[in-house]
N, C-alpha and C positions, 0 to 999 in steps of 0.2 A: 089816550090813544092818538090824539090829534098831533102831538109834538113829534112822534117818530115818523108820521106820514108826511109832514111838511118837508123835512130835509130830503126824504126819499123822492117826493114830487119835484123838489128843486134839482136834485141830481139827475132825475130823468129828463127834465127840461134842458139842463146843460148838455146832457149827452145828445139830445136831438139837435141843439144848436151846433154842437161840435160836428155832428155828422153832416148837417147842412153846409157849414162852412167848408169842410173838407171836400164835399161834393162840388161846391162852387169852384174851389181851387183846381180840382181835377178838370172840371168843365172848361175853365180858362185855358189850362194847358192844352186840352184837346182842341179847343177852338184855334189857338195859336198854331198848333201843328197842322190843322186842316187848312188854315189860311196860307201857310208857307207851302204846303203841298199843291194847293190850287194855283198859287202864284208861279211856282216852278213849272207846273204843267202848262200854264199859259205862255211861258217863254218871254214875258215882258219884264224888262229890267225894273221898270217903275213899280210894277205889281210885286215883284220879288222884294224890292227895297221896302215898299209900304207894308207888305206882309211880314217882313223881318222885324220892322219897327213895332208893328202891332204884337207880334209874337213876344218880343222883348218886354213890352208893356204888360201884356197879359201874364207872362212868366213872373215879372216883378210883382204884379198884383197877387198871383197865386202864392208866391214866396212870402209876401207880407201877411196874407191870410193864414198860411201855415205857421209862420213864426208867432203871430198873435195867438193862435190856438194852442201852440206848444207852451207859450208863457202862461196862458190861462189854465192849462192843464197842470202845470207845475205849481201855480198858486193854489189851485183847488186841492192838490195832493198835500201841500204843506198845511193848508187849513184843516184838512181831514186828520192829518197826523197830530196837529195841535189839539183838536177836539178829542181824539182818542186818548192823548196823554192826560188831558184834564179829566176825562171820565175815569181813567185808571187812578189818578190821584184822589178823586172823590171816593172811589170804591175802597182804596187803601185806607183813607181816613175813616170811613164808616166801619170797616172791619177792625181797625185799631181801637176805635171807641167801643165797639161791641165786645172785643176781647177784654178791654180794661173793665167794662161794666160787669162782665161775667166773672172775671177774677175777683173783683171787689165783692160781688155777691157770694162767691164761694168762700172767701175769707171770712165774711160776716157769718155765714152759716156754720163754718167750722168753729169760729170763736163761740157762737151760741151753743153748739153741741158740747164743746169742751167745758163751758161754764155749767151746763146741765149735768155733765158727768161729775164735775167737782162737787156740785150740790148733792147729787145722789150718793157719791162716795162719803160725804160728810154725814148725810142722813143714815147711810148704811152703818157707818162706824158707831154713831149714837145708838142706833137700834141694836147693834151687837152688844154694846155696853149694857143697854137696858135688859137684853136677853140674859146676859151673864149675871147681872144683879138679880133678876127674877129667878134664875136657876139656883143661885146661891141661897136666896130666900126660901125657895121651894125645898131645897135640901135641908135647910135649917128647920123649916116647919115640919118636914117629914121626920127628922130626927126627934124633934120635940113631941110630935104625935106618937112616934114609936115609944119614946120614953114614958110618956103619960099613959100609954096603952089605950089611946083613944078615949081619954077620960072625960072629955067635955065637948059639948056641941060647938062651943066657940072656937076651939082649936080646929075642929073639922071644917067649920066655915072658912076660917083663915087659910087652911090648907087648900080648900077648893078654889078660893079666890086667887091664891098664889099660883096654883096650877093653871087657872084661866089666864092670868097675866103672862105666865111663861109661854103658854100656847099662842096667845096673841102676839107676843114679841117674836116668836119663832116664825109665825105666818108673815108678820111684817118684814122680817129679815128676808124671807123668801121672795116676797113681792118686790122689795127694793133691789134684790139681786137680779130679778128678771128685768126690771126697768133699766138697770144699769147695763145689762147685756144688750137690750134693744137699742139704747142710745149709743153704745159703743159700735154696734153694727151699722147704725145710721151714719155715724161719724166716719167709719171706714168707707162706706159707699160714697159719701160726699167728698172725702179726701181723694178717692180714686178718680171720681169724675173731674175734680179740679186738676189732678195730675194729667189726665187724658187731654183736657182742654188746653193745658199749658203745652203739652207735647204737640198737639195739633197746631197750635199757634206758632210754635217754633219751626215746624216743618212747612207751614203755609208760605 
């Protein structure tokens, strides 16, 4: 908090100096006018001449002070504009770096989600194949069981095991489909956020 106060205090001091100098310049002009008025009222040519010379000197001094103050004011304004331009450049550079970092983060997250989707799709395909195989085996076991008229305990156990594998495969397929839906939803959210950020950066 000290750095913003220091320039403010400096500007306040410069304003006080400027006001003092202008007051002095005005006072010199007033003194010159008073001297001339007094000399004219006295009716003395020497007094008028001396008052005129002093008025010219005082006017020149006031002009010099005013000119110096005007030049200082212009230099101060130019310095302030340069500081503002530098501040704007720093803000622009910081925003550009933030946008680049955000865009890179969004690209990384999107790539990660896409990789997860590909992995889940591969796992889903494999699970579907296993479910199809288990279903075929179940049908074959069921046909054998029907043909054998439930003739043996072994066949019954095999049928129960096949049914269990088929049920597990179906459950696994459902779980993988749910995971795939979740990941796709997350990818859509991330992609929309990235597009919104890109649109805001272009309009900024």
